[in-house]
N, C-alpha and C positions, 0 to 999 in steps of 0.2 A: 323281421323286415329290416334290412340294413339301409341306412340313409347315407348317401354319399355327398360329401360337401366338397365343392370346388373352391380351392384356395389358391390365390395367386402365388406363383413361385417367388420365393424370397432368396436373398443372398445367403449362401452357406456360411454360417457363422464360424465354421472351422477353417474355411479358406477365404475369409472376408478380405484380408489385406491383399492377397494376390489378385483377386477379382477387381478390387478398386484400383490397384496399380495398373493392370492391363487396360482397364477402362480409360483411365487418365492418359495413358500412353497413346492409345488409338485415337482418342478425341483430340489431343493436342497435335498429333501427327497429321490428322485430317485437317485441322485448322491451319497449320503451317502451310500445307500443300495448297489449300484453297485460298486463304486470305493472306496472312503474313504481312499485314500492313501495306497491301498493294503490290507485293513482290511475289505472290504465289501465282496460281493459275489465272486468277482474275486479272492481276497486273500484266501477266504475259499476254493474255488475250487482248487487253487494251493496247499494249504496245504493237501487237501484230495488226490490229485493226488500224491504228494510226499509220503504220508502215505501208499497209496496202493502200490507204488513202493517198499518201505521199507519192507512191509509185504510180498510181492512176493519174495523179496530177502532173507529174513531171516526166512521165514516160514518153509522151509525144515529142519532147525536146530532144530525146536521144536520136530520133530520126529526122532532125532538122537538117537544113542545107549545110551548115557548118560541119556537122558530124559526118555527113556523107562526103563532103569535100575532103575532110581530113582522112577518111578511109581511102578515098581514091588516090590521094597523094602518097599515102603509105604503100598502097599496092604498086604504084608506078615506081617508087623508090626501090622496093624489093625486086621488081622486075629488072630495073636498071642495074642493081647490084648483082643479080644473078647473071645477067648478060655480060657485064664486065668481068665477073669471075670466070665465066666460061671462055671469054675471049683470052683472058690471061693464061688460062690453063690449056688452051688448045695448042697443038704442036705446030700448026702451020703459021699461026700469027704470033707466036710467043716472041720471035725475034723482033718483029715490028713493035710490039708492046714494050719490050725492054729498051729498044732504041728511043722510043718516045719518052719513056720514064727518064732515061739518062739525059735526053735533051732538055726536059723540064728542070732537072736538078742542076744542069750547067747554066741555066739562065741566071743573069744577075738579079739580085734582090731589087724589088721595086722600091723606089724612094717613098718615104712616109709623106703623105700629102700635107700633113700639119703636125705640129708638135705642141703639146700643152705648154702654155706659158708658165714660167716659174712663179711660185707664190711670192708676192712682195708684201710683207707686213705693213700695215698702215700705222705710221707713227707720226701723229701731228706735231708740228713744231711752230712755236710763236716767234714772230720777228722780234718782238720786244717782250720778254717775260715780265711778270708782275714784280719780281724782286731780282736784284743782283745776286750773283752766286754767293758772295761773301755775306750779304745780309741774310739770305736764306739759311746758310749754314749756321750763322750766329743764332738765329731764332730756333733752329732745330737743336742746337747745342744746349740752349737754356731750357728747352722743353725736355731734353734727355737728362739734364743734370740731376734732378732728384732720383730718377730711376738708376742712374749710374752709381749714386751714393748707396742706395739700398742694396743693389746687386753687386756692389764692390767691383765695378768694371775698371780696368786699367785704361791708360790714356790712349794706347794704340787701338783698343777696341772701340772707344768712344769716337775717335777720329774716323775709323772705318765705318761705323754706323751712321755718323753724321753725313759723310760724303755720299754714301749709298742712298740714304733717305733723301738727300737733296736731288740726286739724279732721278730717283723714282718720282718725287713730287713734281719735278719739272715736266716730265712726260704726262703725268696725270693732269696737271694744270692746263697744258696745251689741249689735251683731248676734251676736257670739260668745257673749256671756252669755245672750242670748235663745235661742240654739241649745242651751244646756245646759252650756256650759263654765263651771266654777265660777270665781269671781273669784280664789280662792287659786291655782288652777293657772295662770290668766292672768297674775297678778302674778309668780309664780315663774319663768315663762318669757317675761317681758315683753321682754327684750333679744332673744331669738330671734324673737319675733313682729315686733318692729320691724325686725329684719334682713330677714325675708322681705317685709315691707311696703314698706320704703323703701330697702333696700340689697340688692336681689336679686342683683346682679352684683358686690358688694363696694364699689361707689361709690354715693353718694347720688343719688336721682332728681332730675331738674331741676325747676325751678318749672313748666315747661310740662307735665311728666308728672304732677306733683301736681295741677295744675289739671284735667287730664283725668280723674284719679281722682275729684275732687270733682264734676265734671260727670256722670260715670257714676253716682255715688251719687244725685245730684239727679234725673237723668232716668230711670234704670233701677232704682234701688234699691241698697241696700248689698250685698246678696248677689250682685248681678250685676256688681259692680265687679272690676277686675283684682286689687287687693291681697287682697280677701276670697277670691277663688277661688284665689289663690296660697297663702294660708294653709291653706285646706281641702285643697288638693293635698298640702301638706307634712304635714298631719295624717294623711292616708291613706297616705303613703309612710313613716310612722314617723319623720319628721324633726322633728316638733314636737308638743308636748302628748301625749306617749305615755301618760301616766296617764289622760287623758280617753279616748283611743282604746281602751285596755285595759278601762276601765270600761264603755264602750258595747258592746264586743264581749262581755264577760261577761254583760251584761244581755240581749243578744240571744240568747246561748247558753242562758241560763236560761229564756227564754221559749219 
């Protein structure tokens, strides 16, 4: 009597590697298609579900009054264009159309009802500056002296720098006083103001830089120039004219 034993099928040890390889390949392919971190079939189904919800929510707006009016206007425009094209292409009325076009072309140009006003840069000027020109230039010369020795500047360059610095400082002084900064606070921190204006990186600005400052003031206005904006930034950062900043802040708090 023969006894039959039922044994579970096992991996063929002679082809074990190939079976394991195909098993991993099919498993990871199935995993990528289904999951893939939300980018597989599951993610696509979620996106489609969200899209259908948004369509159901905003679809009634497509048939709103504005959309229908827009469609009607487009239809009327197309009809008018087709009618005008047919009129222009017709043999009976082509002469009339061409005469009307020539009449329109020969009409004089309509005058422009208004013209934009030319841009006028705002350059504040003080009736009585804080310093005379000679005094200002002397102060700037003594401030520039050590840098001139270190950088070995000749006399012509020194004179050019001093005169341009004096011109720029005069404009900055007028704009700052017009903005509410008292002359007492400005004189008390004059050295710091000159440092931010002409020595932003520790070294004096070149003649080309000062010329650019003057060109900015002339073309755009004092408040749009680089040194003025640098001073305002220093005031807002508590680096300059702190008394003025605290006074303005207290006034705003009281209001």
